[in-house]
C-alpha positions in Angstrom: -99.7 35.5 27.3 -98.4 32.7 26.3 -100.2 30.0 28.6 -101.9 28.5 25.8 -98.8 26.5 24.4 -98.6 24.5 27.8 -95.8 21.9 28.7 -93.4 21.8 25.9 -93.3 18.0 24.3 -89.6 18.4 23.8 -87.3 20.1 26.5 -83.4 20.0 26.4 -81.5 17.8 29.0 -79.9 20.2 31.1 -76.9 17.9 31.1 -76.6 17.2 27.5 -78.3 19.9 26.0 -80.2 16.8 24.2 -83.8 16.8 23.2 -85.9 14.7 25.1 -89.5 13.9 24.9 -91.3 14.9 28.8 -92.4 11.4 29.1 -88.3 9.4 28.6 -87.2 12.1 30.8 -86.6 10.3 33.6 -85.2 7.3 31.4 -83.1 9.5 30.1 -79.1 8.2 30.0 -76.8 11.5 28.4 -74.3 10.3 25.5 -70.9 10.5 27.5 -69.6 12.7 24.6 -72.1 14.7 24.0 -72.5 15.8 27.8 -68.8 17.1 27.5 -69.4 19.0 24.6 -72.1 20.5 26.1 -70.6 21.3 28.9 -67.7 22.7 27.4 -69.9 25.1 25.4 -71.1 26.2 28.0 -67.7 27.6 29.6 -67.1 29.4 26.6 -70.2 30.3 26.1 -69.4 33.7 28.2 -66.1 33.9 26.6 -67.9 33.6 22.4 -70.1 36.8 23.2 -67.4 39.0 25.5 -65.5 38.4 21.9 -68.6 39.2 19.7 -68.7 42.0 22.0 -65.3 43.3 21.9 -65.3 42.6 17.5 -68.6 44.7 17.4 -66.4 47.9 19.9 -63.4 47.0 16.9 -65.6 47.7 14.2 -66.8 51.3 15.4 -63.1 52.4 15.0 -61.4 54.1 12.4 -59.1 51.2 12.2 -61.7 48.3 12.4 -63.5 50.6 10.1 -60.8 50.6 7.5 -60.2 46.3 8.0 -63.8 46.1 7.1 -63.9 48.1 4.1 -60.5 46.8 2.9 -61.6 42.8 3.6 -64.9 43.7 1.2 -62.6 45.7 -1.5 -60.4 42.2 -1.5 -63.7 39.9 -1.3 -65.2 41.9 -4.1 -62.1 41.9 -6.1 -62.2 38.0 -6.0 -65.4 37.3 -7.1 
């Protein structure tokens, strides 16, 4: 279905996440700071997803709904 797209001109580097032109993939050198940031992000990505799931579940509880309502009420008062 999507075969007409072919190969993309730019793809992310697997080590640092930088967008690299397909012709420069062989000569690409990762920036060490960017590579470390990208590796750190990869490690905490599942923790972020888990937090979002837990927060969504909390907002469905009576206590969570109250806190969401209360925060919205305070926000509207401040505006």
